[in-house]
N, C-alpha and C positions, 0 to 999 in steps of 0.2 A: 686440777694439774697446775704445776707453780709455770708465771712465765717467766722471758728469759731475764725483763727488768725486775722480775720479784728475785731472781736469783741474783742478780748483780746487787738488789739492797741491800742482800744478807749479807753477802762475799765482802763489803766494806765493816762487819761489826765484829769485833773480836772480843772475848772472855780474857778477861785475868784473872789469876787465882794469887792471891799474895801469900805466900809464909805457911801453905796448904800445908797441917801437922798428921793428916791421915790418909794414905794415898788411897782408900775406898774410895773419897772424896773427888780427886780427879778424876777417877775411871767413872763413877757417876755422873759428873760432869759434861764429861765428854758424851755421855749417852745423852741426855738432854737435851747437849745441843744439837744435836748429829737428826733426832727427834724433828726438830724444830727449822732443820736446815742450815746451821750455823757451823763453821770451819775451822775456824781462827783464836783459836789456845795459846795462851802465853800464862806460864807459870814463873814466877816470884819466886827462887832460892827454897823448891819442896822441902821437904824433910825427905823421903823418899821416890824418888823415881828415878827411873822406869821403877815398875812394882807392878810383880806379878799379880797381887791383889786387884790395884788399878786396872789391869790387863781380864780380868774376872771381871768385874761391875764393870765395865766398857760393855760387854758384849760386844756385839757387832760394830761398835763406833772406835773400835782400835785404831783405825788410821786417824779418826780424832789425835790421839795418844803422839802414834807415831810422827805425826808430824806438827806437835805442839814444838813452841820455842821456851826454852828456859833460857830464863835472863836472871841477872844477880841483883835489878833495880825498879823502881818505879818509871823511871828516866826512860829505861830501856824499853821497859812494858809500852810504853804510851807513847814512844817514840813516832812521830808523822799522824796522829789522830790528829782531829777537832773536838770532840765532844768526847770528854770523860766522865765517866757515869761512875757513881760511887755510890755502892748498896750502903745504907747505916740507919740504924737504928737513934744515933748520937742526940738531942736536942740543944747540947750546949757548943759553946766555941764555933758553930756554922756560919756562915755568911750567906754563904745561899741557902734559899730556900728549899724544904723537902719536899717531895712528888712524889705521888704513887705510881707505880710499872704504867699505868693504863692512859694517867696523865699525859706522861713525858714521854712513851712509845713514840705518837705521831711527829713529834718534834726532830725525832732521833731517825727516825726511817727518813725523812723529809730532807735528811744529813746527809744522809747514807745515799738513799737513789742522786743524790747532785756529785756522786763522788767521794764524800767528805768521810775519814775514818772514823768510826766509832765505838769505843772502849766500854765494856760493862767490866767495873771493876768490886775485887770481890777480897775482904781482907779473912784475916785466920778464923778457926773455926770457934775458937773461944773467946779472944779478942776482937775480933772483929776489924777495921781501917784504923790504921793509928792517926793520932791531930796531922801528924807531916805526911802521908798517903793520903789523907781528905784535900788535903790546900794543895795536892794534885791534882786534884779533878775539878772540872766548873760545872757541873751538877751534881744533884743528892736525891736520891731516890731510898724509899723504903715501902716496903709492903705490909699492909694493914694487915693486922691478925688479930685473935680474942685475944683481949689485954688478959685474961687472967694465965695465958699459958702462949706466949708469942716465939717461942724457940722455933727455928726453920733450921733445919741441917743444909750446912751449903748446898747440895747439888739438887737440892726442892726450890732455895730461893734461887739459882739459877734458871730452873725450870721456868719459874714464873715470870720472869724478864724473860726468856727468850720468849714463853708464849704467845706475851705481851706483842711482842717487833714481831714476829712471825701476823699476828692477827691485822696488826696495824700496816703490815706490810700487804696484807691481800685485802685489807679494806672491807668492802661492804660483800665481797666472795669467799671472805674464809669458811661462813656459815654453811656453805653449799658442800656439802658430801654425800652428793650423789653418785661420785666416783666408788665408794663403797658400796653402794646395793649391787646383788646378781642380777645379770641379764635376763630375767626370767622371762619363757614362754607365755603368752597371754593366750586364751582356749580363741579360738576364732568364731565369727559371729554364728556361722553355720553349727558345730558343735555346740553353740551354748544354746539354740533353739530346736535340737535334738535332745538336750538335757531335760527342758523343760517339758518340752511330751511326753518323758520318757516319766519325765516328775509326775505329771498329771494321771499319767495311766497308773500308776504304781498306788498313787494318793484312793482315786478311784479302786483299785484292787482290795486294798486294805480297809477303804471302809470308814478313810477319813475326809475325803470330797466327799459330800453330798452332790450326784448329778442336779438334780431336782431342786439344790439350793445352795448353789455352789457359794453366792454369796461375793465377797471382794477376796475370797483366797488367795488364787493367783497371781494375781495383777500385784496382793503382797509380796507375795514367796518372789515373785519377780523380781521387784525392786530390791529384797532382801541380797537377792544371788547379783545381779547387776552393781551393788553398790560395792560388793566383794571383788569385784575384777575375777573371778578366779583364771587362775593360772592352770595351762591345758593337763597339767598332772593332779591337778588337785579335782579338775572338772571328770578325769576319769575317777578318781579313788569315788566321786558323787555317784557316778556310772555303775560302779561295782558296789557299795550301798545300795542301790535302787534295785539292783538285779536280784541281791540276797533276798531286799525283802520280799520282792513279788516272788521267789520261788519258793519262800518259807511259808510265803501265805495259801500259795499254790498250788507245793511238792511238785511243779513241774520246773525241769531247767529250763533256761533262754536260752 
């Protein structure tokens, strides 16, 4: 579960899309943002917005679109920010070193935790950010991809960056996904012991367990089922199988 500090951290990070040509990419970006807990979306001169296509691809993230700020310049989109991160694959005409999202994320998260506003800046789908737009940003980030095919959809690029930021925001706790597990009822000790007694009886009945030469069969089977940590429902299923096996062998219902 996300803590108050983590919520504050993400609240200081905005996504800026410059001159987006396809409204579907705006909707998909909103969805990518919401899945990672970001809410601030700035749009610089989008070709089409608002848009039914954007709404459709945003799915349940239409609130991000409803609160998006449409501005006419990069200066407006970056107003009040301390760190401006430009996504680019350009290697010429760059004064700032390129970093990967994972390398840069800790610095961005640390700044956001102190209350500094951070902007993630993405250019148009076909041409990316212009040199003039890049010059207004003080950090450069690039996503390592397959050198034989490096084309990323705009919203995919947003998803990669915001995922890395959320991971850095949670630090070492982000890989804890126990909250997704079902709350399962383990079989109680007494029920497990009754199962083992029943199991042994049935194995004797069907002739699998030899009473004069049991060897280590039952201890080995016990270890197997103990490792499985059976749930109550699973134990009930096993007891049902044992009853059916016994009835088939003896012709008598238990």
